[in-house]
C-alpha positions as CSV (number, residue, x, y, z in Angstrom):
1,M,85.1,47.5,65.1
2,T,83.7,45.0,63.5
3,K,80.5,45.9,60.6
4,A,77.8,44.0,63.2
5,G,77.4,44.6,67.6
6,K,77.2,47.7,67.9
7,T,73.9,48.5,68.5
8,K,74.5,52.8,68.8
9,E,73.8,54.4,66.1
10,Y,75.1,58.2,65.7
11,Q,75.4,61.0,62.7
12,V,78.4,62.4,61.1
13,H,78.5,65.9,59.8
14,P,81.4,68.1,58.5
15,L,82.7,71.8,59.6
16,I,84.6,73.9,57.5
17,L,86.8,75.5,59.5
18,G,88.5,77.0,57.0
19,E,90.6,76.6,53.3
20,A,94.5,75.9,52.5
21,Q,96.5,76.3,49.8
22,V,98.5,72.9,49.5
23,G,100.5,71.7,47.1
24,S,99.3,68.6,45.3
25,V,102.6,66.0,45.7
26,L,101.0,65.4,49.7
27,D,98.2,64.0,48.9
28,I,100.6,60.7,46.6
29,F,103.7,59.1,48.0
30,W,107.1,59.9,47.4
31,S,105.8,62.7,45.4
32,L,104.9,60.6,42.1
33,T,102.5,62.8,40.3
34,K,102.8,64.8,37.8
35,N,100.2,67.5,38.5
36,A,102.6,69.9,40.9
37,A,100.6,72.9,41.2
38,P,98.6,74.2,44.7
39,V,95.7,73.0,44.9
40,K,92.0,75.0,47.6
41,V,90.8,72.4,50.1
42,P,89.2,72.9,53.0
43,V,90.3,72.2,56.3
44,L,87.4,69.7,58.1
45,A,86.7,68.8,62.2
46,F,83.4,66.7,62.5
47,L,80.9,66.6,65.0
48,I,79.2,63.2,66.3
49,E,75.6,63.2,66.9
50,G,73.1,61.0,68.3
51,G,75.0,60.1,72.2
52,S,74.2,61.5,75.6
53,E,76.3,64.2,74.0
54,P,77.3,65.8,70.5
55,I,81.0,65.1,70.8
56,L,83.7,67.1,68.5
57,V,87.1,65.6,66.6
58,D,89.4,67.3,65.5
59,T,88.8,71.5,66.2
60,G,91.3,73.4,63.2
61,M,94.0,76.1,63.1
62,R,94.9,78.6,65.9
63,S,95.1,81.0,62.8
64,A,95.6,81.4,59.0
65,D,98.3,83.7,59.7
66,R,101.0,81.9,61.4
67,A,99.9,78.1,59.4
68,M,101.3,80.5,56.3
69,N,104.4,82.2,58.6
70,I,105.7,79.9,61.6
71,H,104.9,76.3,58.9
72,K,105.9,79.0,56.0
73,L,102.9,77.4,53.7
74,G,101.0,78.6,51.1
75,P,98.0,80.3,51.8
76,H,95.5,79.3,54.5
77,S,92.0,81.4,55.4
78,I,89.3,81.2,58.5
79,G,86.5,83.3,57.1
80,E,83.4,85.0,60.3
81,D,81.4,81.9,58.8
82,N,84.4,79.2,59.2
83,T,84.8,80.1,63.7
84,L,84.2,77.3,65.2
85,A,81.3,78.8,67.5
86,A,79.4,80.0,64.0
87,Q,79.6,75.9,62.4
88,L,78.3,75.0,65.4
89,A,75.8,76.8,65.6
90,R,74.4,75.7,62.3
91,F,74.1,71.7,64.5
92,G,72.7,74.3,67.7
93,Y,75.8,74.1,70.0
94,R,77.8,76.8,71.2
95,P,81.6,75.7,72.0
96,E,80.5,75.4,76.1
97,D,78.1,72.3,75.3
98,I,80.9,69.9,73.7
99,K,82.0,68.0,76.6
100,T,84.8,65.7,74.6
101,V,86.5,66.3,71.5
102,L,89.0,63.4,69.7
103,I,92.4,64.4,68.2
104,T,93.5,62.3,65.8
105,H,96.9,64.0,65.3
106,L,97.9,67.4,66.8
107,H,99.5,69.0,63.9
108,Y,98.6,72.1,63.5
109,D,95.4,72.4,61.8
110,H,93.5,69.4,63.9
111,A,94.5,71.1,67.3
112,G,94.6,75.1,67.2
113,G,90.8,74.9,68.8
114,C,90.9,73.7,71.7
115,E,91.4,76.2,74.3
116,D,87.9,77.4,72.8
117,L,86.0,74.7,74.0
118,P,86.1,75.3,78.1
119,N,83.7,72.3,79.1
120,A,85.9,69.3,76.8
121,R,87.9,66.8,77.6
122,I,91.0,66.0,75.1
123,I,91.9,62.9,74.6
124,V,94.0,62.3,72.6
125,Q,97.2,58.6,72.3
126,R,99.5,59.9,74.4
127,S,102.5,58.8,71.9
128,E,101.4,61.5,69.7
129,L,101.3,64.4,72.5
130,A,104.8,63.1,73.3
131,A,106.2,63.5,69.7
132,A,104.4,67.0,68.9
133,A,105.9,68.1,72.3
134,A,109.3,67.2,71.2
135,P,109.3,66.6,67.4
136,I,112.8,65.4,65.7
137,G,112.9,68.5,63.2
138,P,115.9,69.8,61.3
139,R,116.2,73.5,61.8
140,G,115.6,75.3,59.1
141,L,112.8,73.2,57.1
142,E,111.6,75.4,53.8
143,I,108.0,74.2,54.7
144,G,106.9,73.1,58.1
145,N,109.8,74.6,60.2
146,R,111.8,72.5,63.6
147,E,108.5,71.7,64.7
148,L,106.8,69.3,61.3
149,F,103.6,71.0,61.2
150,Y,102.9,71.0,65.0
151,D,101.6,74.5,66.3
152,R,104.7,75.4,69.5
153,E,101.2,77.3,71.1
154,D,98.5,74.3,71.0
155,I,101.0,71.9,72.5
156,A,101.9,74.5,75.4
157,A,98.4,74.6,75.9
158,L,97.5,71.0,76.2
159,V,100.7,70.5,78.1
160,N,99.7,74.2,80.7
161,P,95.9,75.6,80.5
162,L,94.9,73.2,79.8
163,W,96.0,69.9,81.4
164,E,94.1,69.0,83.6
165,R,91.5,68.3,80.4
166,V,93.8,66.3,78.1
167,E,93.2,62.6,78.9
168,L,96.0,60.6,77.5
169,I,94.8,57.3,76.0
170,E,97.1,54.9,75.0
171,G,97.0,52.3,72.1
172,D,92.7,51.4,71.2
173,V,90.0,53.0,73.1
174,T,86.2,52.7,73.4
175,P,86.0,56.1,74.6
176,F,81.6,55.5,73.8
177,P,79.5,52.4,72.7
178,G,79.5,52.8,69.0
179,I,82.9,54.8,68.4
180,D,86.6,54.0,68.4
181,C,89.3,55.3,68.7
182,I,92.2,52.8,66.8
183,L,96.1,53.8,66.6
184,Y,97.5,53.8,63.8
185,P,102.0,54.4,64.9
186,D,103.7,56.4,62.5
187,T,102.0,57.2,59.9
188,H,100.4,60.1,59.2
189,T,102.4,61.1,62.6
190,P,104.1,59.3,65.6
191,G,100.5,58.7,67.0
192,S,97.8,59.7,64.3
193,Q,94.1,58.0,65.8
194,C,91.4,57.1,64.0
195,I,87.8,57.9,64.8
196,Y,85.8,55.3,63.9
197,V,81.7,55.8,64.4
198,N,78.8,53.4,64.1
199,T,76.1,55.4,61.8
200,P,72.6,53.7,60.2
201,D,74.5,54.4,56.7
202,G,77.5,51.3,58.0
203,V,81.2,52.4,59.8
204,V,82.3,55.5,59.2
205,S,85.7,56.3,59.4
206,I,87.7,59.9,60.9
207,V,90.8,60.0,59.1
208,G,92.7,62.9,60.1
209,D,95.6,62.6,57.1
210,I,96.3,59.0,57.4
211,V,93.9,59.3,54.0
212,R,94.2,62.4,51.8
213,K,91.9,61.1,48.4
214,V,90.1,58.2,49.1
215,Q,90.1,55.5,46.0
216,L,94.0,56.8,45.3
217,N,95.6,56.5,48.6
218,V,93.0,53.2,50.4
219,G,91.7,52.1,46.9
220,Q,94.5,52.1,44.9
221,G,97.5,51.6,47.6
222,I,99.4,54.2,46.9
223,P,100.1,56.1,50.1
224,P,99.9,60.0,50.9
225,G,103.1,61.7,50.8
226,L,103.4,62.5,54.2
227,Y,104.4,59.9,56.3
228,Y,106.3,58.7,58.9
229,D,106.7,54.9,58.7
230,L,105.0,53.9,54.5
231,E,104.8,50.2,55.4
232,Q,103.3,50.8,59.1
233,M,101.3,53.8,56.5
234,L,100.2,50.6,53.8
235,R,98.8,48.6,56.7
236,A,96.8,51.2,58.3
237,M,95.0,51.9,55.0
238,R,94.5,48.7,54.3
239,D,92.4,48.2,57.9
240,I,91.1,51.8,57.3
241,G,89.2,49.8,53.7
242,Q,88.2,46.6,55.5
243,R,86.8,48.6,58.4
244,S,84.7,51.8,56.6
245,D,82.0,52.3,54.6
246,L,82.2,54.6,54.4
247,V,86.1,57.8,54.7
248,L,86.3,61.0,55.8
249,P,89.6,62.5,55.5
250,T,90.2,66.2,56.7
251,H,91.2,67.3,53.7
252,D,89.1,66.2,50.9
253,P,86.9,69.1,48.8
254,M,84.5,66.0,48.1
255,V,83.6,65.4,51.6
256,L,81.2,68.7,50.9
257,E,80.2,67.5,47.6
258,E,76.6,67.6,47.8
259,D,75.5,65.6,44.8
260,P,75.1,62.0,47.5
261,E,76.3,59.9,44.7
262,K,79.0,61.4,43.5
263,R,80.4,62.1,47.0
264,L,79.8,58.1,48.2
265,A,81.5,57.6,45.0
266,A,84.4,58.8,45.9
267,L,85.1,58.5,49.7
268,R,83.8,54.6,49.4
269,P,86.5,51.7,50.0
270,E,87.1,49.7,47.1
271,K,88.5,46.7,48.2
272,P,91.1,46.7,49.3
273,W,94.4,45.4,47.6
274,P,95.4,41.2,48.9
């Protein structure tokens, strides 16, 4: 998406679908950090308004218990106010009002609520569904399990009861005027995509987990800790920095910062490295 030439403008709202405690090392390339302490982060989805219908990007996690017991991760929680229905209600919508959901990638904390959207077509990259259905993971991993953070129940739902509503795309697609799905292969996952949204404040990028901290990952060019191909990840972060006026990671608490100056300072990408 170019910053000029798009006439449709939208508003993007974060939805808080839970909380997770994870290691700081996930933020930084090859765990090159002296800070190994766990940190609490939000689990977010994003609501896009301003078009002919409300659009959802990602759907949170199926179960906090599965995150801890299946994927062997730290404490996770979903409060009463953090259900998909409760968060949509903040903006006057019900789950059945969502006709389109765009999935950045299929990890357990991004695709767990698809079955809660009875009328939504589910748009995901074909390469991502293939990788999620048959992940190349060794048995006995201490975290992530053999599934590499994909939840088998989420994927089983997509390839069976939800299959008629799954729309597989390959590469870059514009599902709505002013909204682009851009594939960044072999970055955070084999088929991760970024959703670029044209807004009155410029181009907002909903990046899934390709970026965890904007100034660290995009501004300094230091990739986060979980990726498939280092060069692909570096190119993706640079491209995101060039395309975006504002970057919205899924697990950065600064997305929820109430002080607009602090929020913009944290989420507005600096000029990427040459």
